[in-house]
C-alpha positions in Angstrom: -41.8 11.2 6.9 -40.4 7.7 7.9 -39.1 7.5 4.2 -37.2 10.9 4.6 -35.6 9.7 8.1 -34.6 6.3 6.7 -33.0 8.2 3.6 -31.1 10.5 6.0 -30.1 7.2 7.9 -28.6 5.7 4.9 -26.8 8.8 4.1 -25.4 9.5 7.4 -24.1 5.8 7.3 -22.6 6.1 3.9 -21.3 9.6 4.5 -19.4 9.6 7.9 -15.8 10.7 7.8 -13.1 8.0 7.6 -10.0 8.1 9.7 -7.8 7.3 6.7 -6.8 11.0 6.8 -7.4 10.9 2.8 -4.8 8.3 1.8 -4.8 6.8 -1.7 -6.1 3.3 -2.6 -4.8 0.6 -0.7 -2.3 -1.6 -2.4 -3.5 -5.3 -3.0 -7.1 -4.7 -3.4 -8.9 -7.7 -5.0 -11.0 -7.5 -8.0 -12.2 -10.7 -9.8 -15.4 -11.6 -11.4 -15.5 -15.3 -10.4 -18.6 -16.7 -9.0 -17.6 -19.2 -6.7 -18.4 -19.3 -3.2 -15.9 -18.9 -0.4 -12.9 -18.2 -2.6 -9.7 -18.6 -0.2 -7.8 -15.3 0.5 -5.3 -16.2 2.9 -6.4 -15.9 6.5 -10.1 -15.4 5.6 -12.4 -16.7 3.0 -14.8 -14.5 0.9 -18.4 -15.1 1.7 -20.8 -16.6 -0.8 -23.4 -14.1 -2.4 -26.5 -15.0 -4.3 -26.6 -13.7 -7.8 -30.2 -13.2 -8.1 -30.4 -10.1 -9.8 -33.4 -7.8 -8.6 -33.9 -9.7 -5.4 -32.4 -9.2 -2.0 -29.2 -10.7 -1.5 -28.2 -13.5 0.8 -24.7 -13.5 2.3 -22.8 -16.7 3.2 -21.0 -17.6 6.3 -18.1 -14.9 7.4 -15.2 -17.4 7.8 -11.5 -16.4 9.2 -10.2 -13.2 10.5 -11.2 -9.9 9.0 -9.0 -8.6 6.0 -7.1 -5.9 6.5 -7.4 -4.3 3.0 -10.3 -3.6 0.8 -11.6 -6.7 -0.9 -13.9 -6.6 -4.1 -15.8 -9.1 -6.0 -18.0 -8.7 -8.8 -21.2 -11.4 -8.2 -23.0 -10.2 -11.0 -21.1 -8.3 -14.0 -23.5 -5.5 -15.1 -23.9 -4.4 -18.6 -25.2 -0.5 -18.4 -23.5 2.7 -17.5 -20.0 2.4 -15.6 -19.5 4.2 -12.3 -16.7 6.7 -11.9 -15.3 8.9 -9.0 -17.6 11.7 -9.9 -20.9 9.7 -10.2 -24.1 10.0 -8.6 -25.3 6.5 -7.8 -28.7 4.8 -7.2 -28.2 1.5 -5.3 -29.9 -1.0 -3.2 -27.5 -2.5 -0.7 -26.8 -4.8 2.2 -24.4 -4.0 5.2 -23.5 -6.4 7.8 -20.7 -6.3 10.4 -17.9 -8.7 10.0 -17.3 -9.3 13.7 -20.4 -10.7 14.1 -22.4 -11.1 10.7 -25.2 -9.0 11.9 -27.3 -7.0 9.6 -26.7 -3.4 10.2 -28.8 -1.7 7.5 -30.3 -2.9 4.2 -32.2 -0.8 1.4 -34.2 -4.0 0.6 -35.8 -4.0 4.0 -37.8 -0.6 3.2 -37.9 -1.7 -0.4 -36.3 2.0 -1.5 -33.0 2.5 -3.1 -30.5 5.2 -1.9 -29.0 7.8 -4.1 -25.9 9.9 -3.5 -22.8 11.0 -5.1 -20.0 8.8 -5.0 -17.5 11.3 -3.8 -19.5 12.1 -0.5 -19.4 8.6 1.1 -16.8 6.2 2.9 -13.6 5.7 1.3 -14.1 2.2 0.7 -17.0 2.7 -1.5 -14.9 5.5 -3.4 -12.3 3.0 -3.8 -14.7 0.0 -4.8 -17.5 1.2 -6.6 -15.5 2.8 -9.7 -15.5 0.4 -12.7 -19.1 -1.0 -11.7 -21.4 -1.1 -14.3 -25.4 -0.7 -14.0 -27.1 -3.9 -13.6 -24.1 -5.3 -11.4 -24.0 -6.6 -7.9 -20.5 -6.2 -6.0 -19.2 -7.2 -2.8 -17.2 -4.9 -0.5 -15.4 -6.0 2.4 -14.2 -2.5 4.0 -11.7 -2.5 6.7 -12.1 0.1 9.3 -9.5 2.3 7.7 -11.6 2.9 4.7 -15.1 2.9 6.6 -15.9 4.4 9.9 -12.4 3.7 11.8 -12.1 4.1 15.5 -15.0 6.4 15.9 -17.6 4.1 14.3 -21.0 5.6 13.5 -24.5 4.9 14.8 -24.7 1.1 15.0 -21.3 0.7 13.5 -18.7 -0.2 16.2 -15.5 1.2 16.5 -12.8 -0.4 14.3 -15.6 -2.5 12.5 -14.9 -4.3 9.4 -18.0 -3.9 7.0 -19.5 -6.3 4.4 -21.6 -4.8 1.6 -23.4 -6.1 -1.0 -24.3 -3.3 -3.5 -26.6 -3.8 -6.5 -26.0 -0.8 -9.0 -29.5 0.6 -10.1 -28.4 3.6 -12.2 -25.5 5.7 -12.7 -25.8 9.4 -13.6 
């Protein structure tokens, strides 16, 4: 029963409506495969993320103001099947809030992956995951407009910028 409730919570967090009104991809999103910690991106720095495949990631310090656009960084470039907009994904993920660095949710804590159709989750994932390959680890920094917006969702405060580290296990 606990496993079912945990899975439902994960899906609720990932599928809550965004307040972007269905806007197309935000211009200026960063895509890079460099593994240098704290890449400077203007008013903030991307946090470092451990590249320990198959193990829970560690996320470094969040420095500077939250970015206003989706930020994407491959920590580990996968070699398997590639995700696209209509894929169903099995992932491990960690989510922290940008405002205080607090852990919001982690599939690693329950040692249980999450499986869902990519087209049924927040816009930040719909824009930030396509192109990722199985075996990869990707950092996504999702602004409120591509996440849960003014409404927030459960433990996610209104207008919160979200920091996800996603390990792509399987694409189907």
